[in-house]
Backbone as JSON, one array per atom type, in Angstrom:
{
  "sequence": "XXXXXXXXXXXXXXXXXXXXXXXXXXXXXXXXXXXXXXXXXXXXXXXXXXXXXXXXXXXXXXXXXXXXXXXXXXXXXXXXXXXXXXXXXXXXXXXXXXXXXXXXXXXXXXXXXXXXXXXXXXXXXXXXXXXXXXXXXXXXXXXXXXXXXXXXXXXXXXXXXXXXXXXXXXXXXXXXXXXXXXXXXXXXXXXXXXXXXXXXXXXXXXXXXXXXXXXXXXXXXXXXXXXXXXXXXXXXXXXXXXXXXXXXXXXXXXXXXXXXXXXXXX",
  "N": [[-36.76, -16.93, -9.91], [-33.92, -18.11, -8.21], [-30.57, -17.24, -8.37], [-27.73, -19.27, -8.16], [-24.57, -18.89, -6.86], [-21.33, -20.06, -7.3], [-18.07, -21.11, -6.03], [-16.09, -21.37, -8.2], [-17.41, -19.75, -10.11], [-17.33, -17.25, -8.89], [-14.57, -16.83, -8.94], [-14.05, -16.83, -11.7], [-15.55, -14.59, -12.57], [-14.26, -12.61, -11.1], [-11.69, -12.64, -12.21], [-12.35, -11.79, -14.76], [-13.09, -9.15, -14.21], [-10.62, -8.21, -13.4], [-9.19, -8.43, -15.79], [-10.47, -6.49, -17.22], [-9.49, -4.15, -16.04], [-6.79, -4.43, -16.74], [-7.0, -4.09, -19.47], [-7.6, -1.38, -19.52], [-5.17, -0.33, -18.68], [-3.61, -1.02, -20.9], [-4.71, 0.63, -22.83], [-4.19, 3.12, -21.8], [-1.3, 3.63, -21.32], [0.45, 5.63, -20.49], [-0.65, 6.78, -18.17], [-0.47, 4.65, -16.38], [2.29, 4.31, -16.33], [3.04, 6.69, -15.15], [2.17, 6.32, -12.55], [4.04, 4.49, -11.71], [6.42, 5.88, -11.91], [6.29, 8.1, -10.24], [6.78, 7.4, -7.4], [9.5, 6.8, -7.68], [10.58, 9.24, -8.34], [10.18, 10.58, -5.92], [11.87, 9.05, -4.33], [14.43, 9.59, -5.43], [14.54, 12.32, -4.9], [14.53, 12.43, -2.06], [16.78, 10.9, -1.52], [18.95, 12.24, -2.74], [18.56, 15.05, -2.64], [17.74, 15.72, -0.07], [18.67, 13.72, 1.61], [21.43, 13.94, 1.94], [22.0, 15.45, 4.17], [21.17, 13.93, 6.26], [21.4, 11.7, 9.06], [21.91, 8.4, 10.25], [20.66, 7.09, 13.2], [22.87, 5.51, 15.35], [24.52, 4.83, 13.32], [25.47, 3.96, 9.91], [24.59, 3.66, 6.41], [22.65, 6.2, 4.92], [21.06, 5.85, 2.66], [20.54, 3.13, 2.7], [18.99, 3.01, 4.91], [16.87, 4.57, 4.09], [15.66, 3.4, 1.74], [14.09, 0.96, 2.42], [12.13, 2.28, 3.94], [10.96, 3.93, 1.99], [9.92, 1.97, 0.32], [7.9, 0.9, 1.96], [6.37, 3.2, 2.23], [5.49, 3.59, -0.41], [3.83, 1.36, -0.73], [1.85, 1.92, 1.16], [0.77, 4.38, 0.33], [-0.57, 3.7, -1.97], [-3.28, 3.4, -1.67], [-4.7, 5.6, -2.47], [-4.87, 5.59, -5.29], [-6.5, 3.4, -5.59], [-8.88, 4.37, -4.46], [-9.47, 6.5, -6.23], [-9.93, 5.14, -8.71], [-12.12, 3.57, -8.01], [-14.13, 5.4, -7.2], [-14.46, 6.75, -9.59], [-15.61, 4.74, -11.19], [-18.03, 4.47, -9.83], [-19.24, 6.99, -10.21], [-19.48, 7.16, -12.97], [-21.39, 5.35, -13.47], [-20.65, 2.78, -13.93], [-20.43, 0.84, -11.96], [-23.13, 0.44, -11.24], [-24.03, -0.63, -13.63], [-22.67, -3.06, -13.75], [-23.77, -4.28, -11.52], [-26.29, -4.82, -12.39], [-25.97, -6.9, -14.07], [-25.69, -10.47, -14.73], [-23.64, -11.43, -12.76], [-21.36, -12.41, -10.14], [-21.78, -10.28, -7.5], [-19.76, -9.41, -5.64], [-17.47, -9.9, -7.05], [-16.67, -7.7, -8.4], [-15.32, -6.1, -6.5], [-13.32, -7.89, -5.67], [-11.96, -8.32, -8.08], [-11.0, -5.74, -8.43], [-9.21, -5.6, -6.28], [-7.36, -7.59, -6.98], [-6.31, -6.51, -9.33], [-5.09, -4.17, -8.33], [-3.17, -5.31, -6.72], [-1.5, -6.44, -8.63], [-0.58, -4.09, -9.83], [0.75, -3.0, -7.64], [2.76, -4.88, -7.19], [4.26, -4.49, -9.5], [5.04, -1.81, -9.07], [6.6, -2.17, -6.81], [8.7, -3.75, -7.8], [9.85, -1.91, -9.59], [10.67, 0.08, -7.8], [12.5, -1.3, -6.19], [14.39, -1.88, -8.15], [15.16, 0.75, -8.78], [16.25, 1.49, -6.33], [18.45, -0.26, -6.17], [19.89, 0.78, -8.29], [20.77, 3.24, -7.33], [22.51, 2.55, -5.38], [21.68, 1.08, -3.18], [21.66, -1.9, -1.21], [20.77, -5.25, -0.21], [21.48, -7.3, 2.64], [20.83, -9.66, 3.77], [19.76, -13.14, 3.53], [18.23, -14.93, 0.7], [15.75, -15.93, 1.49], [15.03, -14.28, 3.63], [14.88, -11.85, 2.25], [12.73, -12.37, 0.52], [10.79, -12.67, 2.45], [10.65, -10.03, 3.38], [9.64, -8.73, 1.1], [7.18, -10.0, 1.03], [5.98, -8.97, 3.38], [5.74, -6.3, 2.67], [3.91, -6.45, 0.54], [1.77, -7.49, 1.93], [1.11, -5.33, 3.6], [0.29, -3.56, 1.58], [-1.93, -4.93, 0.55], [-3.69, -4.79, 2.7], [-3.99, -2.0, 2.87], [-5.14, -1.38, 0.41], [-7.69, -2.46, 0.67], [-8.62, -0.86, 2.68], [-8.67, 1.45, 1.14], [-10.63, 0.7, -0.73], [-12.91, 0.55, 0.91], [-13.03, 3.24, 1.86], [-13.33, 4.51, -0.61], [-15.85, 3.57, -1.42], [-17.39, 4.73, 0.58], [-16.86, 7.46, 0.25], [-17.59, 8.02, -2.46], [-17.33, 10.02, -4.43], [-14.89, 11.36, -6.72], [-13.79, 13.81, -5.94], [-13.67, 13.73, -3.19], [-11.47, 12.27, -2.66], [-9.29, 13.92, -2.48], [-9.56, 15.01, 0.04], [-8.98, 12.81, 1.63], [-6.34, 12.42, 0.85], [-5.12, 14.61, 2.05], [-5.13, 13.79, 4.65], [-3.75, 11.39, 4.55], [-1.06, 11.85, 3.77], [0.28, 13.28, 5.98], [0.09, 11.2, 7.9], [1.64, 9.28, 6.68], [4.19, 10.48, 6.69], [4.56, 10.78, 9.38], [6.15, 8.7, 10.62], [8.62, 6.05, 10.7], [9.76, 6.14, 8.24], [11.53, 7.99, 7.07], [13.18, 8.98, 9.05], [14.51, 8.38, 12.36], [12.21, 7.64, 15.0], [13.03, 8.54, 17.52], [14.15, 10.99, 17.16], [12.13, 12.75, 17.17], [9.73, 14.88, 18.94], [8.71, 13.66, 22.19], [5.92, 12.58, 22.51], [5.17, 12.57, 19.87], [7.02, 10.92, 18.71], [6.31, 8.51, 19.9], [3.81, 8.04, 18.72], [4.7, 7.73, 16.1], [6.22, 5.4, 16.35], [4.28, 3.42, 16.7], [2.94, 3.52, 14.34], [1.51, 1.79, 11.61], [2.95, 1.77, 9.18], [5.54, 2.32, 10.02], [6.09, -0.02, 11.39], [6.19, -1.93, 9.31], [8.26, -0.81, 7.76], [10.43, -0.95, 9.55], [10.58, -3.72, 10.04], [11.18, -4.63, 7.47], [13.66, -3.42, 7.08], [15.11, -4.86, 8.96], [14.93, -7.49, 7.95], [16.14, -7.17, 5.45], [18.65, -6.61, 6.3], [19.49, -4.01, 6.66], [20.45, -0.78, 8.06], [18.7, 0.29, 11.01], [16.44, 1.94, 13.33], [16.79, 2.16, 16.88], [15.36, 1.24, 20.02], [14.0, 0.88, 23.32], [11.39, 0.26, 23.31], [8.33, -1.66, 22.8], [7.34, -1.8, 20.06], [9.74, -1.27, 18.65], [11.31, -3.47, 19.3], [9.91, -5.64, 18.36], [9.37, -5.67, 15.49], [8.68, -7.3, 13.25], [6.57, -8.93, 14.11], [4.67, -6.94, 14.57], [4.46, -5.93, 12.02], [3.13, -7.92, 10.73], [0.85, -8.16, 12.27], [-0.53, -5.6, 12.24], [-1.49, -5.18, 9.47], [-3.25, -7.4, 9.36], [-5.14, -6.71, 11.28], [-6.17, -4.36, 10.13], [-7.25, -5.46, 7.77], [-9.19, -7.1, 8.94], [-10.98, -5.21, 9.8], [-11.52, -3.53, 7.55], [-12.36, -5.13, 5.34], [-14.93, -6.41, 6.04], [-16.4, -4.03, 6.47], [-16.21, -2.79, 3.93], [-17.54, -4.69, 2.27], [-20.07, -4.63, 3.44], [-20.81, -1.96, 2.98], [-20.79, -2.0, 0.2], [-22.9, -3.76, -0.39], [-25.0, -2.24, 0.58], [-25.23, -0.18, -1.28], [-26.91, -0.95, -3.3], [-29.45, -0.78, -2.35]],
  "CA": [[-35.69, -17.95, -9.85], [-32.76, -17.66, -7.46], [-29.3, -17.62, -8.99], [-26.77, -19.84, -7.22], [-23.19, -18.58, -7.23], [-20.36, -21.02, -6.77], [-16.72, -20.61, -5.94], [-15.49, -21.12, -9.53], [-18.06, -18.61, -10.76], [-16.77, -16.05, -8.27], [-13.2, -16.65, -9.42], [-14.11, -16.46, -13.12], [-16.01, -13.2, -12.68], [-13.22, -11.72, -10.55], [-10.63, -12.56, -13.23], [-12.86, -10.94, -15.84], [-12.97, -7.76, -13.75], [-9.19, -7.84, -13.42], [-8.8, -8.24, -17.19], [-11.01, -5.19, -17.62], [-8.5, -3.15, -15.6], [-5.58, -4.58, -17.56], [-7.29, -3.46, -20.78], [-7.46, 0.07, -19.34], [-3.73, -0.05, -18.68], [-3.09, -1.12, -22.27], [-5.18, 1.79, -23.61], [-3.63, 4.32, -21.21], [0.0, 3.24, -20.71], [1.09, 6.79, -19.86], [-1.16, 6.93, -16.81], [0.11, 3.58, -15.57], [3.72, 4.6, -16.16], [3.18, 7.81, -14.18], [2.01, 5.74, -11.21], [5.29, 3.81, -11.35], [7.55, 6.8, -11.88], [6.17, 9.08, -9.15], [7.57, 7.0, -6.22], [10.94, 6.85, -7.99], [10.96, 10.65, -8.22], [10.29, 10.86, -4.46], [13.08, 8.38, -3.84], [15.61, 10.35, -5.88], [14.53, 13.6, -4.18], [14.96, 12.25, -0.67], [18.12, 10.32, -1.46], [20.0, 13.13, -3.18], [18.34, 16.45, -2.29], [17.57, 15.87, 1.39], [19.38, 12.67, 2.35], [22.81, 14.29, 2.2], [22.14, 16.01, 5.51], [20.53, 13.03, 7.23], [22.27, 10.69, 9.68], [21.18, 7.26, 10.84], [21.02, 6.89, 14.62], [23.61, 4.26, 15.5], [25.43, 4.65, 12.21], [24.98, 3.26, 8.73], [24.35, 4.49, 5.21], [21.27, 6.71, 4.95], [20.28, 5.27, 1.57], [20.07, 1.81, 3.1], [17.9, 3.26, 5.86], [15.77, 5.21, 3.39], [14.97, 2.58, 0.72], [12.98, 0.2, 2.99], [11.06, 3.21, 4.31], [10.28, 4.35, 0.78], [9.13, 0.83, -0.16], [6.7, 0.85, 2.79], [5.57, 4.38, 1.91], [4.85, 3.33, -1.7], [2.74, 0.4, -0.53], [0.76, 2.55, 1.92], [0.13, 5.47, -0.43], [-1.32, 3.18, -3.1], [-4.73, 3.39, -1.43], [-5.3, 6.73, -3.17], [-5.21, 5.17, -6.66], [-7.68, 2.53, -5.45], [-10.04, 5.22, -4.23], [-9.78, 7.23, -7.46], [-10.53, 4.23, -9.7], [-13.43, 3.1, -7.54], [-15.09, 6.51, -7.25], [-14.76, 7.02, -11.01], [-16.57, 3.73, -11.63], [-19.33, 4.77, -9.22], [-19.84, 8.2, -10.8], [-19.79, 6.91, -14.38], [-22.48, 4.36, -13.57], [-20.11, 1.46, -14.28], [-20.76, -0.08, -10.88], [-24.55, 0.1, -11.36], [-24.18, -1.51, -14.8], [-22.22, -4.42, -13.37], [-24.7, -4.85, -10.54], [-27.5, -5.27, -13.1], [-25.6, -8.03, -14.91], [-25.68, -11.76, -14.02], [-22.31, -11.77, -12.27], [-21.27, -12.39, -8.67], [-21.56, -8.86, -7.19], [-18.49, -9.12, -4.95], [-16.35, -10.07, -7.98], [-16.21, -6.34, -8.75], [-14.32, -5.68, -5.52], [-12.18, -8.82, -5.7], [-11.21, -8.0, -9.29], [-10.29, -4.48, -8.15], [-8.07, -5.86, -5.38], [-6.35, -8.34, -7.75], [-5.65, -5.57, -10.25], [-4.24, -3.29, -7.57], [-2.0, -6.06, -6.26], [-0.57, -6.52, -9.78], [0.03, -2.76, -9.95], [1.67, -2.82, -6.52], [3.94, -5.72, -7.42], [5.06, -3.79, -10.51], [5.64, -0.64, -8.41], [7.64, -2.66, -5.89], [9.86, -4.14, -8.62], [10.48, -0.7, -10.1], [11.34, 0.77, -6.68], [13.69, -2.09, -5.83], [15.38, -1.63, -9.2], [15.69, 2.12, -8.6], [17.12, 1.47, -5.14], [19.73, -0.9, -6.54], [20.59, 1.68, -9.2], [21.4, 4.35, -6.59], [23.5, 2.06, -4.45], [21.12, 0.3, -2.06], [21.86, -3.35, -1.26], [20.32, -5.99, 0.97], [22.6, -8.1, 3.13], [20.33, -10.91, 4.29], [19.62, -14.19, 2.54], [17.1, -14.84, -0.23], [14.5, -16.18, 2.21], [14.72, -13.05, 4.37], [14.45, -10.83, 1.28], [11.36, -12.7, 0.09], [9.92, -12.33, 3.58], [10.48, -8.58, 3.38], [8.71, -8.41, 0.0], [5.86, -10.46, 1.45], [5.43, -8.03, 4.35], [5.35, -5.09, 1.94], [2.67, -6.72, -0.21], [0.69, -7.64, 2.92], [0.67, -3.97, 3.96], [-0.45, -3.01, 0.44], [-3.23, -5.62, 0.47], [-4.55, -4.2, 3.74], [-4.28, -0.6, 2.56], [-6.06, -1.27, -0.74], [-9.05, -2.7, 1.16], [-9.01, 0.41, 3.34], [-9.01, 2.34, 0.04], [-11.94, 0.27, -1.29], [-13.96, 0.98, 1.85], [-13.12, 4.7, 1.82], [-13.87, 4.89, -1.9], [-17.29, 3.32, -1.4], [-18.03, 5.71, 1.48], [-16.73, 8.82, -0.35], [-18.5, 8.04, -3.61], [-16.99, 11.04, -5.44], [-13.44, 11.55, -6.82], [-13.35, 15.02, -5.24], [-13.44, 13.41, -1.78], [-10.16, 11.65, -2.51], [-8.35, 14.97, -2.06], [-9.65, 15.12, 1.5], [-8.26, 11.68, 2.21], [-4.91, 12.65, 0.61], [-4.65, 15.56, 3.04], [-4.92, 13.06, 5.89], [-2.82, 10.28, 4.36], [0.34, 12.26, 3.7], [0.88, 13.45, 7.32], [0.24, 9.9, 8.55], [2.78, 8.62, 6.06], [5.45, 11.1, 7.11], [4.69, 10.58, 10.82], [6.57, 7.3, 10.74], [10.08, 5.9, 10.66], [10.16, 5.97, 6.85], [12.64, 8.86, 6.7], [14.06, 9.24, 10.18], [14.21, 7.61, 13.58], [11.21, 8.3, 15.86], [13.62, 9.17, 18.71], [14.52, 12.36, 16.85], [10.92, 13.55, 17.23], [9.26, 15.1, 20.3], [8.33, 12.39, 22.84], [4.6, 12.01, 22.18], [5.09, 12.37, 18.41], [7.83, 9.73, 18.44], [5.52, 7.32, 20.31], [2.83, 7.8, 17.66], [5.42, 7.22, 14.93], [6.64, 4.02, 16.6], [3.13, 2.51, 16.56], [2.38, 3.65, 13.0], [1.66, 0.53, 10.85], [3.98, 1.86, 8.17], [6.81, 2.19, 10.73], [6.29, -1.44, 11.69], [6.64, -2.61, 8.08], [9.58, -0.29, 7.36], [11.45, -1.49, 10.46], [10.71, -5.16, 9.8], [11.85, -4.83, 6.19], [15.07, -3.11, 7.31], [15.72, -5.98, 9.7], [15.06, -8.65, 7.05], [17.12, -6.84, 4.41], [19.97, -6.39, 6.9], [19.83, -2.59, 6.55], [20.42, -0.09, 9.36], [17.39, 0.72, 11.47], [16.5, 2.71, 14.56], [16.72, 1.28, 18.05], [14.65, 1.76, 21.17], [13.59, -0.19, 24.25], [9.94, 0.12, 23.23], [7.87, -2.92, 22.21], [7.34, -1.77, 18.58], [11.1, -1.34, 18.12], [11.91, -4.79, 19.53], [9.12, -6.7, 17.7], [8.82, -5.07, 14.26], [8.1, -8.28, 12.33], [5.24, -9.29, 14.65], [3.77, -5.81, 14.36], [4.25, -5.77, 10.56], [2.12, -8.91, 10.36], [-0.39, -7.9, 13.04], [-1.27, -4.4, 11.79], [-2.29, -5.43, 8.25], [-4.36, -8.32, 9.62], [-6.17, -5.94, 11.99], [-6.79, -3.48, 9.13], [-8.09, -6.28, 6.91], [-10.33, -7.54, 9.73], [-11.93, -4.09, 9.9], [-11.87, -2.91, 6.27], [-13.08, -6.03, 4.43], [-16.38, -6.45, 6.33], [-17.01, -2.71, 6.26], [-16.34, -2.57, 2.49], [-18.61, -5.55, 1.73], [-21.36, -4.12, 3.94], [-21.1, -0.73, 2.26], [-21.06, -2.38, -1.19], [-24.26, -4.31, -0.45], [-25.98, -1.18, 0.86], [-25.35, 0.7, -2.43], [-27.97, -1.41, -4.19], [-30.78, -0.69, -1.71]],
  "C": [[-34.5, -17.36, -9.11], [-31.48, -18.15, -8.09], [-28.34, -18.12, -7.92], [-25.36, -19.54, -7.7], [-22.26, -19.57, -6.58], [-18.99, -20.41, -6.74], [-16.07, -20.37, -7.26], [-16.12, -19.95, -10.25], [-17.52, -17.3, -10.19], [-15.37, -15.78, -8.81], [-13.21, -16.21, -10.88], [-14.53, -15.01, -13.3], [-14.95, -12.22, -12.17], [-12.07, -11.55, -11.55], [-11.07, -11.69, -14.39], [-12.76, -9.47, -15.46], [-11.51, -7.32, -13.76], [-8.72, -7.58, -14.85], [-9.33, -6.91, -17.71], [-10.02, -4.07, -17.23], [-7.23, -3.22, -16.41], [-5.77, -3.97, -18.94], [-7.19, -1.95, -20.68], [-5.99, 0.47, -19.33], [-3.18, -0.05, -20.1], [-3.51, 0.09, -23.11], [-4.58, 3.09, -23.08], [-2.3, 4.03, -20.55], [0.69, 4.4, -19.99], [0.66, 6.96, -18.42], [-0.57, 5.88, -15.88], [1.58, 3.84, -15.31], [3.95, 5.71, -15.14], [3.05, 7.3, -12.76], [3.29, 5.04, -10.74], [6.44, 4.78, -11.15], [7.5, 7.72, -10.68], [6.94, 8.64, -7.88], [9.07, 7.07, -6.45], [11.43, 8.3, -7.88], [11.11, 11.05, -6.75], [11.55, 10.27, -3.9], [14.34, 9.16, -4.19], [15.7, 11.67, -5.11], [15.03, 13.43, -2.75], [16.37, 11.72, -0.56], [19.21, 11.35, -1.76], [19.81, 14.6, -2.74], [18.32, 16.67, -0.77], [18.45, 14.9, 2.16], [20.82, 13.01, 2.68], [23.05, 14.84, 3.6], [21.57, 15.12, 6.61], [21.55, 12.03, 7.78], [21.37, 9.61, 10.29], [21.63, 7.1, 12.29], [21.69, 5.52, 14.78], [24.54, 3.96, 14.34], [24.83, 3.89, 11.05], [24.69, 4.23, 7.6], [22.88, 4.91, 5.17], [20.43, 6.1, 3.81], [19.75, 3.89, 1.94], [19.0, 1.91, 4.19], [16.67, 3.74, 5.11], [14.97, 4.25, 2.49], [13.87, 1.72, 1.32], [11.81, 1.08, 3.42], [10.26, 3.65, 3.12], [9.43, 3.21, 0.21], [7.82, 0.74, 0.64], [5.77, 2.02, 2.45], [4.81, 4.17, 0.59], [3.68, 2.37, -1.56], [1.55, 1.06, 0.19], [0.02, 3.6, 1.1], [-0.68, 4.96, -1.63], [-2.81, 3.2, -2.91], [-5.44, 4.52, -2.17], [-5.72, 6.33, -4.6], [-6.41, 4.22, -6.63], [-8.94, 3.36, -5.3], [-10.46, 5.95, -5.52], [-10.48, 6.33, -8.47], [-11.94, 3.82, -9.3], [-14.49, 4.21, -7.62], [-15.43, 6.89, -8.69], [-15.78, 6.01, -11.56], [-17.96, 4.0, -11.08], [-20.0, 5.92, -9.94], [-20.18, 8.03, -12.27], [-20.9, 5.89, -14.57], [-21.99, 2.97, -13.9], [-20.49, 0.44, -13.22], [-22.23, -0.51, -10.97], [-24.78, -0.85, -12.53], [-23.77, -2.93, -14.46], [-23.19, -5.07, -12.4], [-25.97, -5.38, -11.21], [-27.22, -6.5, -13.95], [-25.56, -9.31, -14.08], [-24.27, -12.19, -13.63], [-22.35, -11.79, -10.74], [-20.92, -10.95, -8.26], [-20.18, -8.57, -6.58], [-17.28, -9.3, -5.87], [-15.81, -8.71, -8.44], [-15.1, -5.89, -7.8], [-13.09, -6.59, -5.53], [-11.32, -8.55, -6.93], [-10.4, -6.73, -9.11], [-9.05, -4.75, -7.29], [-6.98, -6.65, -6.11], [-5.57, -7.4, -8.68], [-4.67, -4.66, -9.49], [-3.01, -4.02, -7.03], [-1.0, -6.23, -7.41], [0.17, -5.19, -9.95], [1.07, -2.56, -8.85], [2.92, -3.65, -6.68], [4.86, -5.08, -8.44], [5.77, -2.58, -9.89], [6.78, -1.06, -7.5], [8.9, -3.06, -6.66], [10.61, -2.91, -9.13], [11.24, 0.01, -8.99], [12.59, 0.01, -6.22], [14.8, -1.89, -6.87], [16.0, -0.26, -9.09], [16.63, 2.19, -7.41], [18.47, 0.85, -5.45], [20.56, 0.04, -7.42], [21.3, 2.81, -8.46], [22.3, 3.87, -5.46], [22.99, 1.27, -3.27], [21.39, -1.18, -2.28], [21.22, -4.0, -0.04], [21.41, -6.98, 1.35], [22.15, -9.4, 3.77], [20.28, -11.95, 3.19], [18.4, -14.0, 1.66], [15.76, -15.02, 0.51], [14.06, -14.92, 2.98], [14.24, -11.96, 3.42], [13.04, -11.08, 0.79], [10.36, -12.42, 1.2], [9.64, -10.85, 3.65], [9.48, -8.16, 2.29], [7.28, -8.84, 0.39], [5.2, -9.52, 2.43], [4.97, -6.74, 3.67], [4.04, -5.3, 1.18], [1.48, -6.93, 0.75], [0.17, -6.27, 3.37], [-0.15, -3.37, 2.83], [-1.83, -3.62, 0.34], [-4.21, -5.03, 1.49], [-4.95, -2.78, 3.38], [-5.23, -0.46, 1.38], [-7.49, -1.56, -0.31], [-9.53, -1.53, 1.99], [-9.43, 1.42, 2.26], [-10.35, 2.0, -0.6], [-13.07, 0.75, -0.39], [-14.13, 2.5, 1.81], [-13.69, 5.19, 0.49], [-15.37, 4.7, -1.97], [-18.02, 4.33, -0.53], [-18.0, 7.1, 0.84], [-17.65, 8.97, -1.55], [-18.12, 9.02, -4.71], [-15.46, 11.21, -5.49], [-12.94, 12.76, -6.05], [-13.0, 14.71, -3.76], [-12.07, 12.78, -1.56], [-9.12, 12.67, -2.05], [-8.36, 15.14, -0.55], [-8.87, 14.02, 2.17], [-6.75, 11.88, 2.01], [-4.33, 13.6, 1.66], [-4.35, 14.86, 4.37], [-3.84, 11.99, 5.75], [-1.37, 10.73, 4.4], [0.95, 12.53, 5.08], [1.07, 12.12, 8.05], [1.44, 9.16, 7.98], [4.12, 9.16, 6.54], [5.65, 10.96, 8.62], [5.0, 9.1, 11.09], [8.09, 7.26, 10.73], [10.58, 5.75, 9.23], [11.42, 6.76, 6.52], [13.64, 9.09, 7.82], [13.63, 8.45, 11.4], [13.18, 8.35, 14.45], [11.83, 8.98, 17.09], [14.17, 10.55, 18.43], [13.32, 13.31, 16.93], [10.59, 13.88, 18.7], [8.64, 13.82, 20.88], [7.01, 11.8, 22.4], [4.49, 11.72, 20.69], [5.9, 11.11, 18.03], [7.09, 8.44, 18.81], [4.46, 6.99, 19.26], [3.51, 7.21, 16.44], [5.83, 5.77, 15.12], [5.51, 3.03, 16.35], [2.45, 2.64, 15.2], [2.56, 2.33, 12.24], [2.76, 0.59, 9.8], [5.38, 1.78, 8.8], [7.12, 0.73, 11.0], [6.83, -2.17, 10.45], [8.02, -2.12, 7.66], [10.68, -0.88, 8.24], [11.65, -2.98, 10.24], [11.46, -5.43, 8.5], [13.33, -4.49, 6.31], [15.78, -4.28, 7.98], [15.93, -7.17, 8.77], [16.06, -8.4, 5.93], [18.53, -6.68, 4.97], [20.44, -4.96, 6.76], [19.78, -1.92, 7.91], [19.0, 0.37, 9.72], [17.54, 1.5, 12.76], [16.33, 1.74, 15.73], [16.04, 2.01, 19.2], [14.3, 0.58, 22.08], [12.09, -0.44, 24.18], [9.56, -1.21, 22.55], [7.84, -2.87, 20.69], [8.73, -1.88, 17.99], [11.7, -2.73, 18.26], [11.14, -5.91, 18.81], [8.53, -6.17, 16.38], [8.14, -6.08, 13.34], [6.7, -8.69, 12.81], [4.23, -8.19, 14.39], [3.47, -5.62, 12.87], [3.26, -6.82, 10.05], [0.78, -8.58, 11.02], [-1.19, -6.71, 12.52], [-2.08, -4.64, 10.54], [-3.46, -6.37, 8.5], [-5.49, -7.61, 10.36], [-6.92, -5.03, 11.0], [-7.71, -4.27, 8.19], [-9.34, -6.76, 7.65], [-11.39, -6.47, 9.86], [-12.43, -3.67, 8.52], [-12.69, -3.85, 5.37], [-14.56, -6.14, 4.78], [-17.07, -5.12, 6.11], [-17.21, -2.43, 4.76], [-17.46, -3.4, 1.88], [-19.98, -5.07, 2.2], [-21.76, -2.86, 3.2], [-21.47, -1.03, 0.79], [-22.48, -2.92, -1.34], [-25.3, -3.22, -0.26], [-26.19, -0.24, -0.33], [-26.52, 0.32, -3.32], [-29.35, -1.27, -3.59], [-31.44, 0.64, -1.97]]
}
């Protein structure tokens, strides 16, 4: 007999998977709290320990330059937690157990992405609150601010699907460390902390086209915070690039993740 899966069934199973993750949070609140506090610690360190010696090209308060960059950095670095959770499920046999049950197989991945988006929204709220506490302010209207939050969540949604794909390929939690070694330099090679024009020419060009730089610059523009300037295309069209990059990443990562997920059962 062939089981027919419908849209509502997919949604119901995906919500069940999300509730499973929420139950883990309730049983391990310390681990979830640590995920929220770590970006705040980085923010305080850069704002007070290092930021005192930093200047914004063209003028402006460094904290107002830094906070949008840190928000983008937090959204991009979240892919590591996605990879860790996924590889743990694979190694504990949880994924195989779910695949043997009468549920829509892809609901496992969709539930994972919904859960991570809830976590990311919480992290974003905490970081915005921390930014306000140390003196950051936005100067645009409410619509522009909501647009900035939307771009940040769009970047996170794309990065978590990259994390899902990498987690399925890696298969083991130990491999996450290898990815971390690569992710941190990519994160810092951006406009999150400083203007790309302060870097060597070729390095600055790489930083300008970094997807995280696009989101950081677009968010600065929408929040009305100081940003870097250049005659390059990425500098003049940050919002378009902040929308385009995540869509490109999603177009690549989602099919690759689903294909890899299906191949695990063969």
